[in-house]
PDB file of N, CA, C and O in Angstrom:
ATOM      1  N   UNK A   1     140.306 121.349  47.755  1.00  0.00           N
ATOM      2  CA  UNK A   1     140.922 121.543  49.076  1.00  0.00           C
ATOM      3  C   UNK A   1     139.872 122.237  49.956  1.00  0.00           C
ATOM      4  O   UNK A   1     139.736 121.870  51.123  1.00  0.00           O
ATOM      5  N   UNK A   2     139.165 123.174  49.469  1.00  0.00           N
ATOM      6  CA  UNK A   2     138.114 123.859  50.244  1.00  0.00           C
ATOM      7  C   UNK A   2     136.986 122.978  50.552  1.00  0.00           C
ATOM      8  O   UNK A   2     136.374 123.104  51.613  1.00  0.00           O
ATOM      9  N   UNK A   3     136.670 122.067  49.656  1.00  0.00           N
ATOM     10  CA  UNK A   3     135.629 121.150  49.889  1.00  0.00           C
ATOM     11  C   UNK A   3     135.930 120.178  51.020  1.00  0.00           C
ATOM     12  O   UNK A   3     135.072 119.819  51.827  1.00  0.00           O
ATOM     13  N   UNK A   4     137.192 119.773  51.035  1.00  0.00           N
ATOM     14  CA  UNK A   4     137.645 118.899  52.247  1.00  0.00           C
ATOM     15  C   UNK A   4     137.493 119.629  53.509  1.00  0.00           C
ATOM     16  O   UNK A   4     136.944 119.106  54.479  1.00  0.00           O
ATOM     17  N   UNK A   5     137.983 120.874  53.527  1.00  0.00           N
ATOM     18  CA  UNK A   5     137.803 121.798  54.804  1.00  0.00           C
ATOM     19  C   UNK A   5     136.406 121.889  55.198  1.00  0.00           C
ATOM     20  O   UNK A   5     136.102 121.748  56.383  1.00  0.00           O
ATOM     21  N   UNK A   6     135.475 122.128  54.248  1.00  0.00           N
ATOM     22  CA  UNK A   6     134.046 122.232  54.536  1.00  0.00           C
ATOM     23  C   UNK A   6     133.518 120.900  55.086  1.00  0.00           C
ATOM     24  O   UNK A   6     132.716 120.907  56.020  1.00  0.00           O
ATOM     25  N   UNK A   7     133.925 119.813  54.557  1.00  0.00           N
ATOM     26  CA  UNK A   7     133.476 118.461  55.202  1.00  0.00           C
ATOM     27  C   UNK A   7     133.985 118.284  56.560  1.00  0.00           C
ATOM     28  O   UNK A   7     133.193 117.895  57.418  1.00  0.00           O
ATOM     29  N   UNK A   8     135.254 118.528  56.881  1.00  0.00           N
ATOM     30  CA  UNK A   8     135.772 118.455  58.156  1.00  0.00           C
ATOM     31  C   UNK A   8     135.107 119.371  59.191  1.00  0.00           C
ATOM     32  O   UNK A   8     134.833 118.981  60.326  1.00  0.00           O
ATOM     33  N   UNK A   9     134.861 120.610  58.741  1.00  0.00           N
ATOM     34  CA  UNK A   9     134.197 121.541  59.548  1.00  0.00           C
ATOM     35  C   UNK A   9     132.764 121.105  59.894  1.00  0.00           C
ATOM     36  O   UNK A   9     132.293 121.237  61.024  1.00  0.00           O
ATOM     37  N   UNK A  10     132.092 120.571  58.841  1.00  0.00           N
ATOM     38  CA  UNK A  10     130.723 120.131  59.017  1.00  0.00           C
ATOM     39  C   UNK A  10     130.705 118.918  60.076  1.00  0.00           C
ATOM     40  O   UNK A  10     129.851 118.875  60.961  1.00  0.00           O
ATOM     41  N   UNK A  11     131.649 117.988  59.939  1.00  0.00           N
ATOM     42  CA  UNK A  11     131.733 116.833  60.831  1.00  0.00           C
ATOM     43  C   UNK A  11     132.016 117.378  62.236  1.00  0.00           C
ATOM     44  O   UNK A  11     131.397 116.900  63.187  1.00  0.00           O
ATOM     45  N   UNK A  12     132.876 118.305  62.410  1.00  0.00           N
ATOM     46  CA  UNK A  12     133.278 118.859  63.740  1.00  0.00           C
ATOM     47  C   UNK A  12     132.033 119.501  64.360  1.00  0.00           C
ATOM     48  O   UNK A  12     131.784 119.286  65.546  1.00  0.00           O
ATOM     49  N   UNK A  13     131.247 120.270  63.621  1.00  0.00           N
ATOM     50  CA  UNK A  13     130.064 120.958  64.151  1.00  0.00           C
ATOM     51  C   UNK A  13     129.048 119.901  64.590  1.00  0.00           C
ATOM     52  O   UNK A  13     128.454 120.040  65.659  1.00  0.00           O
ATOM     53  N   UNK A  14     128.833 118.849  63.794  1.00  0.00           N
ATOM     54  CA  UNK A  14     127.921 117.822  64.107  1.00  0.00           C
ATOM     55  C   UNK A  14     128.334 117.089  65.449  1.00  0.00           C
ATOM     56  O   UNK A  14     127.506 116.826  66.322  1.00  0.00           O
ATOM     57  N   UNK A  15     129.641 116.790  65.541  1.00  0.00           N
ATOM     58  CA  UNK A  15     130.135 116.179  66.731  1.00  0.00           C
ATOM     59  C   UNK A  15     129.976 117.064  67.989  1.00  0.00           C
ATOM     60  O   UNK A  15     129.566 116.564  69.037  1.00  0.00           O
ATOM     61  N   UNK A  16     130.272 118.277  67.903  1.00  0.00           N
ATOM     62  CA  UNK A  16     130.127 119.223  69.012  1.00  0.00           C
ATOM     63  C   UNK A  16     128.689 119.348  69.428  1.00  0.00           C
ATOM     64  O   UNK A  16     128.374 119.346  70.618  1.00  0.00           O
ATOM     65  N   UNK A  17     127.799 119.460  68.437  1.00  0.00           N
ATOM     66  CA  UNK A  17     126.364 119.593  68.734  1.00  0.00           C
ATOM     67  C   UNK A  17     125.813 118.363  69.370  1.00  0.00           C
ATOM     68  O   UNK A  17     124.991 118.487  70.278  1.00  0.00           O
ATOM     69  N   UNK A  18     126.211 117.145  68.951  1.00  0.00           N
ATOM     70  CA  UNK A  18     125.755 115.925  69.503  1.00  0.00           C
ATOM     71  C   UNK A  18     126.244 115.794  70.998  1.00  0.00           C
ATOM     72  O   UNK A  18     125.456 115.419  71.866  1.00  0.00           O
ATOM     73  N   UNK A  19     127.443 116.083  71.260  1.00  0.00           N
ATOM     74  CA  UNK A  19     128.031 116.027  72.598  1.00  0.00           C
ATOM     75  C   UNK A  19     127.435 116.995  73.527  1.00  0.00           C
ATOM     76  O   UNK A  19     127.296 116.695  74.713  1.00  0.00           O
ATOM     77  N   UNK A  20     127.047 118.222  73.032  1.00  0.00           N
ATOM     78  CA  UNK A  20     126.473 119.225  73.920  1.00  0.00           C
ATOM     79  C   UNK A  20     125.017 118.866  74.230  1.00  0.00           C
ATOM     80  O   UNK A  20     124.514 119.226  75.294  1.00  0.00           O
ATOM     81  N   UNK A  21     124.330 118.162  73.317  1.00  0.00           N
ATOM     82  CA  UNK A  21     122.928 117.704  73.599  1.00  0.00           C
ATOM     83  C   UNK A  21     122.998 116.604  74.610  1.00  0.00           C
ATOM     84  O   UNK A  21     122.139 116.531  75.489  1.00  0.00           O
ATOM     85  N   UNK A  22     123.996 115.730  74.526  1.00  0.00           N
ATOM     86  CA  UNK A  22     124.224 114.760  75.600  1.00  0.00           C
ATOM     87  C   UNK A  22     124.458 115.307  76.934  1.00  0.00           C
ATOM     88  O   UNK A  22     123.913 114.846  77.937  1.00  0.00           O
ATOM     89  N   UNK A  23     125.269 116.289  76.941  1.00  0.00           N
ATOM     90  CA  UNK A  23     125.638 116.962  78.210  1.00  0.00           C
ATOM     91  C   UNK A  23     124.387 117.564  78.832  1.00  0.00           C
ATOM     92  O   UNK A  23     124.143 117.394  80.027  1.00  0.00           O
ATOM     93  N   UNK A  24     123.598 118.264  78.034  1.00  0.00           N
ATOM     94  CA  UNK A  24     122.309 118.841  78.587  1.00  0.00           C
ATOM     95  C   UNK A  24     121.386 117.836  79.076  1.00  0.00           C
ATOM     96  O   UNK A  24     120.700 118.053  80.074  1.00  0.00           O
ATOM     97  N   UNK A  25     121.328 116.670  78.383  1.00  0.00           N
ATOM     98  CA  UNK A  25     120.452 115.545  78.824  1.00  0.00           C
ATOM     99  C   UNK A  25     120.870 115.063  80.133  1.00  0.00           C
ATOM    100  O   UNK A  25     120.045 114.850  81.021  1.00  0.00           O
ATOM    101  N   UNK A  26     122.192 114.874  80.293  1.00  0.00           N
ATOM    102  CA  UNK A  26     122.647 114.405  81.603  1.00  0.00           C
ATOM    103  C   UNK A  26     122.526 115.380  82.748  1.00  0.00           C
ATOM    104  O   UNK A  26     122.335 114.983  83.897  1.00  0.00           O
ATOM    105  N   UNK A  27     122.636 116.647  82.437  1.00  0.00           N
ATOM    106  CA  UNK A  27     122.433 117.639  83.485  1.00  0.00           C
ATOM    107  C   UNK A  27     120.946 117.672  83.837  1.00  0.00           C
ATOM    108  O   UNK A  27     120.616 117.813  85.015  1.00  0.00           O
ATOM    109  N   UNK A  28     120.051 117.549  82.883  1.00  0.00           N
ATOM    110  CA  UNK A  28     118.575 117.568  83.105  1.00  0.00           C
ATOM    111  C   UNK A  28     118.297 116.322  83.950  1.00  0.00           C
ATOM    112  O   UNK A  28     117.543 116.390  84.921  1.00  0.00           O
ATOM    113  N   UNK A  29     118.882 115.219  83.598  1.00  0.00           N
ATOM    114  CA  UNK A  29     118.570 113.982  84.375  1.00  0.00           C
ATOM    115  C   UNK A  29     119.063 114.094  85.887  1.00  0.00           C
ATOM    116  O   UNK A  29     118.407 113.604  86.806  1.00  0.00           O
ATOM    117  N   UNK A  30     120.158 114.713  86.063  1.00  0.00           N
ATOM    118  CA  UNK A  30     120.597 114.944  87.409  1.00  0.00           C
ATOM    119  C   UNK A  30     119.678 115.898  88.187  1.00  0.00           C
ATOM    120  O   UNK A  30     119.444 115.713  89.382  1.00  0.00           O
ATOM    121  N   UNK A  31     119.175 116.897  87.506  1.00  0.00           N
ATOM    122  CA  UNK A  31     118.172 117.807  88.205  1.00  0.00           C
ATOM    123  C   UNK A  31     116.923 117.030  88.509  1.00  0.00           C
ATOM    124  O   UNK A  31     116.331 117.198  89.575  1.00  0.00           O
ATOM    125  N   UNK A  32     116.523 116.210  87.622  1.00  0.00           N
ATOM    126  CA  UNK A  32     115.274 115.373  87.917  1.00  0.00           C
ATOM    127  C   UNK A  32     115.518 114.477  89.148  1.00  0.00           C
ATOM    128  O   UNK A  32     114.595 114.242  89.929  1.00  0.00           O
ATOM    129  N   UNK A  33     116.732 113.987  89.321  1.00  0.00           N
ATOM    130  CA  UNK A  33     116.947 113.153  90.500  1.00  0.00           C
ATOM    131  C   UNK A  33     117.064 113.906  91.764  1.00  0.00           C
ATOM    132  O   UNK A  33     116.971 113.336  92.851  1.00  0.00           O
ATOM    133  N   UNK A  34     117.280 115.256  91.638  1.00  0.00           N
ATOM    134  CA  UNK A  34     117.193 116.038  92.921  1.00  0.00           C
ATOM    135  C   UNK A  34     115.790 115.995  93.464  1.00  0.00           C
ATOM    136  O   UNK A  34     115.591 116.082  94.676  1.00  0.00           O
ATOM    137  N   UNK A  35     114.851 115.869  92.627  1.00  0.00           N
ATOM    138  CA  UNK A  35     113.427 115.706  93.123  1.00  0.00           C
ATOM    139  C   UNK A  35     113.234 114.436  93.833  1.00  0.00           C
ATOM    140  O   UNK A  35     112.473 114.392  94.800  1.00  0.00           O
ATOM    141  N   UNK A  36     113.913 113.329  93.396  1.00  0.00           N
ATOM    142  CA  UNK A  36     113.822 112.085  94.113  1.00  0.00           C
ATOM    143  C   UNK A  36     114.451 112.172  95.393  1.00  0.00           C
ATOM    144  O   UNK A  36     113.956 111.562  96.341  1.00  0.00           O
ATOM    145  N   UNK A  37     115.525 112.884  95.536  1.00  0.00           N
ATOM    146  CA  UNK A  37     116.236 113.072  96.804  1.00  0.00           C
ATOM    147  C   UNK A  37     115.364 113.811  97.789  1.00  0.00           C
ATOM    148  O   UNK A  37     115.348 113.484  98.975  1.00  0.00           O
ATOM    149  N   UNK A  38     114.641 114.803  97.312  1.00  0.00           N
ATOM    150  CA  UNK A  38     113.720 115.604  98.166  1.00  0.00           C
ATOM    151  C   UNK A  38     112.564 114.659  98.648  1.00  0.00           C
ATOM    152  O   UNK A  38     112.117 114.708  99.794  1.00  0.00           O
ATOM    153  N   UNK A  39     112.138 113.837  97.731  1.00  0.00           N
ATOM    154  CA  UNK A  39     111.081 112.914  98.066  1.00  0.00           C
ATOM    155  C   UNK A  39     111.542 111.964  99.161  1.00  0.00           C
ATOM    156  O   UNK A  39     110.771 111.739 100.094  1.00  0.00           O
ATOM    157  N   UNK A  40     112.660 111.427  99.122  1.00  0.00           N
ATOM    158  CA  UNK A  40     113.169 110.543 100.171  1.00  0.00           C
ATOM    159  C   UNK A  40     113.342 111.263 101.538  1.00  0.00           C
ATOM    160  O   UNK A  40     113.026 110.696 102.584  1.00  0.00           O
ATOM    161  N   UNK A  41     113.834 112.486 101.511  1.00  0.00           N
ATOM    162  CA  UNK A  41     113.936 113.287 102.723  1.00  0.00           C
ATOM    163  C   UNK A  41     112.553 113.524 103.407  1.00  0.00           C
ATOM    164  O   UNK A  41     112.372 113.391 104.617  1.00  0.00           O
ATOM    165  N   UNK A  42     111.600 113.888 102.508  1.00  0.00           N
ATOM    166  CA  UNK A  42     110.206 114.080 102.989  1.00  0.00           C
ATOM    167  C   UNK A  42     109.592 112.887 103.594  1.00  0.00           C
ATOM    168  O   UNK A  42     108.913 112.974 104.618  1.00  0.00           O
ATOM    169  N   UNK A  43     109.829 111.698 102.944  1.00  0.00           N
ATOM    170  CA  UNK A  43     109.289 110.481 103.482  1.00  0.00           C
ATOM    171  C   UNK A  43     109.937 110.110 104.773  1.00  0.00           C
ATOM    172  O   UNK A  43     109.271 109.557 105.648  1.00  0.00           O
ATOM    173  N   UNK A  44     111.187 110.380 104.939  1.00  0.00           N
ATOM    174  CA  UNK A  44     111.880 110.142 106.253  1.00  0.00           C
ATOM    175  C   UNK A  44     111.340 110.979 107.310  1.00  0.00           C
ATOM    176  O   UNK A  44     111.110 110.486 108.414  1.00  0.00           O
ATOM    177  N   UNK A  45     111.099 112.314 107.043  1.00  0.00           N
ATOM    178  CA  UNK A  45     110.456 113.168 108.012  1.00  0.00           C
ATOM    179  C   UNK A  45     109.081 112.702 108.437  1.00  0.00           C
ATOM    180  O   UNK A  45     108.715 112.730 109.612  1.00  0.00           O
ATOM    181  N   UNK A  46     108.306 112.256 107.397  1.00  0.00           N
ATOM    182  CA  UNK A  46     106.975 111.812 107.705  1.00  0.00           C
ATOM    183  C   UNK A  46     106.978 110.590 108.571  1.00  0.00           C
ATOM    184  O   UNK A  46     106.148 110.487 109.474  1.00  0.00           O
ATOM    185  N   UNK A  47     107.863 109.665 108.346  1.00  0.00           N
ATOM    186  CA  UNK A  47     107.992 108.440 109.155  1.00  0.00           C
ATOM    187  C   UNK A  47     108.401 108.749 110.632  1.00  0.00           C
ATOM    188  O   UNK A  47     107.923 108.132 111.584  1.00  0.00           O
ATOM    189  N   UNK A  48     109.313 109.741 110.750  1.00  0.00           N
ATOM    190  CA  UNK A  48     109.781 110.105 112.131  1.00  0.00           C
ATOM    191  C   UNK A  48     108.611 110.757 112.850  1.00  0.00           C
ATOM    192  O   UNK A  48     108.408 110.498 114.036  1.00  0.00           O
ATOM    193  N   UNK A  49     107.832 111.598 112.168  1.00  0.00           N
ATOM    194  CA  UNK A  49     106.788 112.288 112.826  1.00  0.00           C
ATOM    195  C   UNK A  49     105.639 111.303 113.191  1.00  0.00           C
ATOM    196  O   UNK A  49     104.915 111.508 114.166  1.00  0.00           O
ATOM    197  N   UNK A  50     105.498 110.217 112.364  1.00  0.00           N
ATOM    198  CA  UNK A  50     104.464 109.149 112.657  1.00  0.00           C
ATOM    199  C   UNK A  50     104.919 108.399 113.865  1.00  0.00           C
ATOM    200  O   UNK A  50     104.095 108.067 114.717  1.00  0.00           O
ATOM    201  N   UNK A  51     106.170 108.119 113.982  1.00  0.00           N
ATOM    202  CA  UNK A  51     106.713 107.413 115.194  1.00  0.00           C
ATOM    203  C   UNK A  51     106.416 108.261 116.479  1.00  0.00           C
ATOM    204  O   UNK A  51     105.947 107.773 117.508  1.00  0.00           O
ATOM    205  N   UNK A  52     106.728 109.542 116.316  1.00  0.00           N
ATOM    206  CA  UNK A  52     106.506 110.456 117.464  1.00  0.00           C
ATOM    207  C   UNK A  52     104.968 110.419 117.849  1.00  0.00           C
ATOM    208  O   UNK A  52     104.638 110.293 119.028  1.00  0.00           O
ATOM    209  N   UNK A  53     104.050 110.530 116.846  1.00  0.00           N
ATOM    210  CA  UNK A  53     102.686 110.534 117.049  1.00  0.00           C
ATOM    211  C   UNK A  53     102.235 109.197 117.799  1.00  0.00           C
ATOM    212  O   UNK A  53     101.467 109.231 118.761  1.00  0.00           O
ATOM    213  N   UNK A  54     102.735 108.100 117.317  1.00  0.00           N
ATOM    214  CA  UNK A  54     102.376 106.821 117.884  1.00  0.00           C
ATOM    215  C   UNK A  54     102.896 106.672 119.344  1.00  0.00           C
ATOM    216  O   UNK A  54     102.271 106.014 120.175  1.00  0.00           O
ATOM    217  N   UNK A  55     104.017 107.284 119.610  1.00  0.00           N
ATOM    218  CA  UNK A  55     104.581 107.313 120.945  1.00  0.00           C
ATOM    219  C   UNK A  55     103.709 108.193 121.912  1.00  0.00           C
ATOM    220  O   UNK A  55     103.587 107.888 123.098  1.00  0.00           O
ATOM    221  N   UNK A  56     103.156 109.205 121.405  1.00  0.00           N
ATOM    222  CA  UNK A  56     102.267 110.052 122.229  1.00  0.00           C
ATOM    223  C   UNK A  56     100.859 109.560 122.397  1.00  0.00           C
ATOM    224  O   UNK A  56     100.234 109.754 123.440  1.00  0.00           O
ATOM    225  N   UNK A  57     100.324 108.870 121.283  1.00  0.00           N
ATOM    226  CA  UNK A  57      98.967 108.384 121.372  1.00  0.00           C
ATOM    227  C   UNK A  57      98.913 107.011 120.703  1.00  0.00           C
ATOM    228  O   UNK A  57      98.578 106.872 119.527  1.00  0.00           O
ATOM    229  N   UNK A  58      99.257 106.010 121.502  1.00  0.00           N
ATOM    230  CA  UNK A  58      99.283 104.583 120.959  1.00  0.00           C
ATOM    231  C   UNK A  58      97.918 104.083 120.423  1.00  0.00           C
ATOM    232  O   UNK A  58      97.850 103.229 119.540  1.00  0.00           O
ATOM    233  N   UNK A  59      96.859 104.643 120.986  1.00  0.00           N
ATOM    234  CA  UNK A  59      95.548 104.140 120.478  1.00  0.00           C
ATOM    235  C   UNK A  59      95.273 104.501 119.046  1.00  0.00           C
ATOM    236  O   UNK A  59      94.490 103.825 118.378  1.00  0.00           O
ATOM    237  N   UNK A  60      95.873 105.509 118.576  1.00  0.00           N
ATOM    238  CA  UNK A  60      95.608 106.010 117.180  1.00  0.00           C
ATOM    239  C   UNK A  60      96.601 105.413 116.201  1.00  0.00           C
ATOM    240  O   UNK A  60      96.761 105.950 115.105  1.00  0.00           O
ATOM    241  N   UNK A  61      97.253 104.361 116.536  1.00  0.00           N
ATOM    242  CA  UNK A  61      98.364 103.775 115.702  1.00  0.00           C
ATOM    243  C   UNK A  61      97.806 103.412 114.312  1.00  0.00           C
ATOM    244  O   UNK A  61      98.452 103.712 113.308  1.00  0.00           O
ATOM    245  N   UNK A  62      96.641 102.782 114.228  1.00  0.00           N
ATOM    246  CA  UNK A  62      96.155 102.381 112.891  1.00  0.00           C
ATOM    247  C   UNK A  62      95.881 103.668 112.010  1.00  0.00           C
ATOM    248  O   UNK A  62      96.305 103.734 110.856  1.00  0.00           O
ATOM    249  N   UNK A  63      95.210 104.610 112.555  1.00  0.00           N
ATOM    250  CA  UNK A  63      94.949 105.828 111.726  1.00  0.00           C
ATOM    251  C   UNK A  63      96.256 106.536 111.353  1.00  0.00           C
ATOM    252  O   UNK A  63      96.416 107.000 110.224  1.00  0.00           O
ATOM    253  N   UNK A  64      97.199 106.615 112.324  1.00  0.00           N
ATOM    254  CA  UNK A  64      98.432 107.297 111.901  1.00  0.00           C
ATOM    255  C   UNK A  64      99.185 106.516 110.824  1.00  0.00           C
ATOM    256  O   UNK A  64      99.709 107.116 109.885  1.00  0.00           O
ATOM    257  N   UNK A  65      99.248 105.175 110.945  1.00  0.00           N
ATOM    258  CA  UNK A  65      99.967 104.349 109.995  1.00  0.00           C
ATOM    259  C   UNK A  65      99.268 104.498 108.644  1.00  0.00           C
ATOM    260  O   UNK A  65      99.954 104.637 107.631  1.00  0.00           O
ATOM    261  N   UNK A  66      97.927 104.475 108.583  1.00  0.00           N
ATOM    262  CA  UNK A  66      97.244 104.604 107.307  1.00  0.00           C
ATOM    263  C   UNK A  66      97.526 105.912 106.625  1.00  0.00           C
ATOM    264  O   UNK A  66      97.767 105.969 105.420  1.00  0.00           O
ATOM    265  N   UNK A  67      97.490 107.009 107.450  1.00  0.00           N
ATOM    266  CA  UNK A  67      97.742 108.378 106.903  1.00  0.00           C
ATOM    267  C   UNK A  67      99.162 108.516 106.378  1.00  0.00           C
ATOM    268  O   UNK A  67      99.429 109.137 105.350  1.00  0.00           O
ATOM    269  N   UNK A  68     100.073 107.891 107.157  1.00  0.00           N
ATOM    270  CA  UNK A  68     101.526 107.949 106.791  1.00  0.00           C
ATOM    271  C   UNK A  68     101.741 107.177 105.465  1.00  0.00           C
ATOM    272  O   UNK A  68     102.424 107.664 104.564  1.00  0.00           O
ATOM    273  N   UNK A  69     101.166 106.001 105.363  1.00  0.00           N
ATOM    274  CA  UNK A  69     101.358 105.239 104.124  1.00  0.00           C
ATOM    275  C   UNK A  69     100.739 105.917 102.872  1.00  0.00           C
ATOM    276  O   UNK A  69     101.321 105.889 101.787  1.00  0.00           O
ATOM    277  N   UNK A  70      99.555 106.522 103.054  1.00  0.00           N
ATOM    278  CA  UNK A  70      98.983 107.241 101.929  1.00  0.00           C
ATOM    279  C   UNK A  70      99.839 108.430 101.524  1.00  0.00           C
ATOM    280  O   UNK A  70     100.065 108.660 100.336  1.00  0.00           O
ATOM    281  N   UNK A  71     100.347 109.236 102.574  1.00  0.00           N
ATOM    282  CA  UNK A  71     101.113 110.327 102.292  1.00  0.00           C
ATOM    283  C   UNK A  71     102.491 110.002 101.593  1.00  0.00           C
ATOM    284  O   UNK A  71     102.976 110.696 100.699  1.00  0.00           O
ATOM    285  N   UNK A  72     103.029 108.916 102.089  1.00  0.00           N
ATOM    286  CA  UNK A  72     104.312 108.435 101.428  1.00  0.00           C
ATOM    287  C   UNK A  72     104.105 107.903  99.972  1.00  0.00           C
ATOM    288  O   UNK A  72     104.938 108.074  99.082  1.00  0.00           O
ATOM    289  N   UNK A  73     103.003 107.290  99.820  1.00  0.00           N
ATOM    290  CA  UNK A  73     102.670 106.816  98.472  1.00  0.00           C
ATOM    291  C   UNK A  73     102.468 107.991  97.430  1.00  0.00           C
ATOM    292  O   UNK A  73     102.859 107.933  96.264  1.00  0.00           O
ATOM    293  N   UNK A  74     101.838 109.013  97.972  1.00  0.00           N
ATOM    294  CA  UNK A  74     101.596 110.170  97.063  1.00  0.00           C
ATOM    295  C   UNK A  74     102.862 110.917  96.845  1.00  0.00           C
ATOM    296  O   UNK A  74     103.122 111.426  95.755  1.00  0.00           O
ATOM    297  N   UNK A  75     103.674 110.990  97.905  1.00  0.00           N
ATOM    298  CA  UNK A  75     105.018 111.594  97.763  1.00  0.00           C
ATOM    299  C   UNK A  75     105.940 110.838  96.828  1.00  0.00           C
ATOM    300  O   UNK A  75     106.746 111.437  96.116  1.00  0.00           O
ATOM    301  N   UNK A  76     105.821 109.551  96.833  1.00  0.00           N
ATOM    302  CA  UNK A  76     106.716 108.599  96.021  1.00  0.00           C
ATOM    303  C   UNK A  76     106.382 108.820  94.532  1.00  0.00           C
ATOM    304  O   UNK A  76     107.264 108.627  93.695  1.00  0.00           O
ATOM    305  N   UNK A  77     105.168 109.209  94.172  1.00  0.00           N
ATOM    306  CA  UNK A  77     104.845 109.318  92.794  1.00  0.00           C
ATOM    307  C   UNK A  77     105.701 110.425  92.144  1.00  0.00           C
ATOM    308  O   UNK A  77     106.083 110.309  90.979  1.00  0.00           O
ATOM    309  N   UNK A  78     106.004 111.519  92.917  1.00  0.00           N
ATOM    310  CA  UNK A  78     106.841 112.576  92.322  1.00  0.00           C
ATOM    311  C   UNK A  78     108.276 112.044  92.061  1.00  0.00           C
ATOM    312  O   UNK A  78     108.922 112.415  91.081  1.00  0.00           O
ATOM    313  N   UNK A  79     108.724 111.207  92.930  1.00  0.00           N
ATOM    314  CA  UNK A  79     110.047 110.616  92.781  1.00  0.00           C
ATOM    315  C   UNK A  79     110.166 109.707  91.562  1.00  0.00           C
ATOM    316  O   UNK A  79     111.173 109.682  90.854  1.00  0.00           O
ATOM    317  N   UNK A  80     109.075 108.957  91.358  1.00  0.00           N
ATOM    318  CA  UNK A  80     108.987 108.041  90.202  1.00  0.00           C
ATOM    319  C   UNK A  80     108.822 108.820  88.927  1.00  0.00           C
ATOM    320  O   UNK A  80     109.401 108.432  87.913  1.00  0.00           O
ATOM    321  N   UNK A  81     108.081 109.877  88.916  1.00  0.00           N
ATOM    322  CA  UNK A  81     108.008 110.731  87.770  1.00  0.00           C
ATOM    323  C   UNK A  81     109.348 111.304  87.367  1.00  0.00           C
ATOM    324  O   UNK A  81     109.702 111.315  86.188  1.00  0.00           O
ATOM    325  N   UNK A  82     110.111 111.791  88.376  1.00  0.00           N
ATOM    326  CA  UNK A  82     111.431 112.328  88.168  1.00  0.00           C
ATOM    327  C   UNK A  82     112.377 111.245  87.532  1.00  0.00           C
ATOM    328  O   UNK A  82     113.124 111.530  86.596  1.00  0.00           O
ATOM    329  N   UNK A  83     112.307 109.965  88.094  1.00  0.00           N
ATOM    330  CA  UNK A  83     113.047 108.929  87.525  1.00  0.00           C
ATOM    331  C   UNK A  83     112.732 108.602  86.142  1.00  0.00           C
ATOM    332  O   UNK A  83     113.637 108.367  85.342  1.00  0.00           O
ATOM    333  N   UNK A  84     111.435 108.572  85.794  1.00  0.00           N
ATOM    334  CA  UNK A  84     111.015 108.278  84.415  1.00  0.00           C
ATOM    335  C   UNK A  84     111.537 109.389  83.489  1.00  0.00           C
ATOM    336  O   UNK A  84     112.062 109.088  82.417  1.00  0.00           O
ATOM    337  N   UNK A  85     111.405 110.649  83.876  1.00  0.00           N
ATOM    338  CA  UNK A  85     111.840 111.743  83.012  1.00  0.00           C
ATOM    339  C   UNK A  85     113.409 111.702  82.775  1.00  0.00           C
ATOM    340  O   UNK A  85     113.914 111.952  81.681  1.00  0.00           O
ATOM    341  N   UNK A  86     114.107 111.371  83.878  1.00  0.00           N
ATOM    342  CA  UNK A  86     115.608 111.214  83.761  1.00  0.00           C
ATOM    343  C   UNK A  86     115.984 110.126  82.849  1.00  0.00           C
ATOM    344  O   UNK A  86     116.924 110.284  82.071  1.00  0.00           O
ATOM    345  N   UNK A  87     115.251 108.933  82.896  1.00  0.00           N
ATOM    346  CA  UNK A  87     115.567 107.833  82.057  1.00  0.00           C
ATOM    347  C   UNK A  87     115.230 108.319  80.579  1.00  0.00           C
ATOM    348  O   UNK A  87     116.047 108.111  79.682  1.00  0.00           O
ATOM    349  N   UNK A  88     114.148 108.902  80.352  1.00  0.00           N
ATOM    350  CA  UNK A  88     113.755 109.384  79.017  1.00  0.00           C
ATOM    351  C   UNK A  88     114.826 110.365  78.450  1.00  0.00           C
ATOM    352  O   UNK A  88     115.141 110.302  77.262  1.00  0.00           O
ATOM    353  N   UNK A  89     115.362 111.237  79.265  1.00  0.00           N
ATOM    354  CA  UNK A  89     116.316 112.182  78.814  1.00  0.00           C
ATOM    355  C   UNK A  89     117.664 111.473  78.445  1.00  0.00           C
ATOM    356  O   UNK A  89     118.359 111.869  77.509  1.00  0.00           O
ATOM    357  N   UNK A  90     117.975 110.462  79.190  1.00  0.00           N
ATOM    358  CA  UNK A  90     119.252 109.813  78.964  1.00  0.00           C
ATOM    359  C   UNK A  90     119.134 108.807  77.730  1.00  0.00           C
ATOM    360  O   UNK A  90     120.029 108.802  76.885  1.00  0.00           O
ATOM    361  N   UNK A  91     118.119 108.020  77.629  1.00  0.00           N
ATOM    362  CA  UNK A  91     118.037 106.961  76.699  1.00  0.00           C
ATOM    363  C   UNK A  91     117.239 107.229  75.347  1.00  0.00           C
ATOM    364  O   UNK A  91     117.455 106.561  74.336  1.00  0.00           O
ATOM    365  N   UNK A  92     116.344 108.209  75.400  1.00  0.00           N
ATOM    366  CA  UNK A  92     115.468 108.433  74.237  1.00  0.00           C
ATOM    367  C   UNK A  92     115.765 109.788  73.631  1.00  0.00           C
ATOM    368  O   UNK A  92     115.719 110.826  74.291  1.00  0.00           O
ATOM    369  N   UNK A  93     116.065 109.732  72.374  1.00  0.00           N
ATOM    370  CA  UNK A  93     116.422 110.935  71.643  1.00  0.00           C
ATOM    371  C   UNK A  93     115.870 110.949  70.266  1.00  0.00           C
ATOM    372  O   UNK A  93     116.088 111.905  69.522  1.00  0.00           O
TER     373      UNK A  93
END
């Protein structure tokens, strides 16, 4: 009888530990996606400032566009890294 109790207790502990590690992985993935949200907000601000700059100085449109695209590309890498880490947390164990 005690052996059965120990088996049930062992299975319960394994189930709880598995579900808690899943919960932690999902929380970590959500935190990683906050970085992607910040990346999107930053790119929106950069695009709006580029539009303002072109409105003030139309002759510099090519330089402004080039700098905005380079800045957005560099900013986007942090969002992609966050997405990759989130996917790894969810699907790879």
